[in-house]
C-alpha positions as CSV (number, residue, x, y, z in Angstrom):
1,X,-42.4,58.6,106.1
2,X,-38.7,57.5,105.8
3,X,-35.9,59.9,105.5
4,X,-32.7,59.8,103.3
5,X,-29.9,57.6,104.8
6,X,-32.3,56.0,107.2
7,X,-31.6,52.3,107.7
8,X,-34.7,50.1,107.0
9,X,-35.7,46.5,107.0
10,X,-37.1,45.3,103.6
11,X,-38.4,41.9,102.5
12,X,-34.9,41.4,101.0
13,X,-32.9,42.4,104.0
14,X,-31.4,45.6,105.6
15,X,-31.0,48.6,103.4
16,X,-30.6,52.4,103.3
17,X,-33.3,54.8,102.1
18,X,-32.0,56.8,99.1
19,X,-35.3,58.7,98.4
20,X,-38.7,58.6,100.0
21,X,-41.7,59.3,97.7
22,X,-45.4,59.7,97.6
23,X,-47.8,59.5,94.7
24,X,-50.8,61.7,95.1
25,X,-54.2,62.0,93.5
26,X,-55.4,65.2,91.8
27,X,-57.0,66.1,95.1
28,X,-53.7,65.8,97.0
29,X,-54.5,62.6,98.8
30,X,-51.7,60.0,99.0
31,X,-52.3,57.0,96.7
32,X,-49.1,55.2,97.7
33,X,-46.1,56.1,99.7
34,X,-42.7,54.3,99.5
35,X,-39.0,54.6,99.2
36,X,-36.1,53.9,96.9
37,X,-33.8,51.6,98.9
38,X,-30.1,50.7,98.3
39,X,-29.4,47.0,99.2
40,X,-26.1,45.1,99.0
41,X,-25.9,42.5,96.2
42,X,-25.6,39.1,98.0
43,X,-27.1,35.6,97.8
44,X,-30.5,36.8,98.9
45,X,-30.8,39.9,96.7
46,X,-29.1,38.6,93.5
47,X,-32.2,36.5,92.7
48,X,-34.3,39.6,92.8
49,X,-32.3,41.8,90.4
50,X,-34.7,40.9,87.6
51,X,-37.9,41.9,89.5
52,X,-39.9,44.9,88.3
53,X,-39.2,46.9,91.5
54,X,-35.4,46.7,90.9
55,X,-34.0,49.8,89.1
56,X,-30.4,48.4,88.7
57,X,-30.7,44.9,87.2
58,X,-27.0,44.8,86.2
59,X,-25.6,45.9,89.6
60,X,-22.7,44.1,91.1
61,X,-22.0,45.7,94.6
62,X,-25.3,47.3,95.5
63,X,-28.7,47.8,93.9
64,X,-31.7,50.0,94.1
65,X,-35.2,48.7,94.7
66,X,-38.6,50.5,95.1
67,X,-40.7,49.4,98.1
68,X,-44.0,50.6,99.4
69,X,-44.0,52.1,102.9
70,X,-46.0,49.1,104.3
71,X,-43.2,46.8,103.3
72,X,-40.5,48.7,105.3
73,X,-39.8,48.8,109.0
């Protein structure tokens, strides 16, 4: 599991974890684990501002995206 302020590699580039999360079933088993990641707005991320995993579609300097743990390294 990632920690706050940890640098990670995402499919969109290098970012910083803002908040790790886990969604659990009623029995307490993890269904999905992931993190909210802050990425700089640049040529590669600008095209992804309108994706459903972007929480800040009007960002100009940096934005927030949600990624599953399997997509982060």
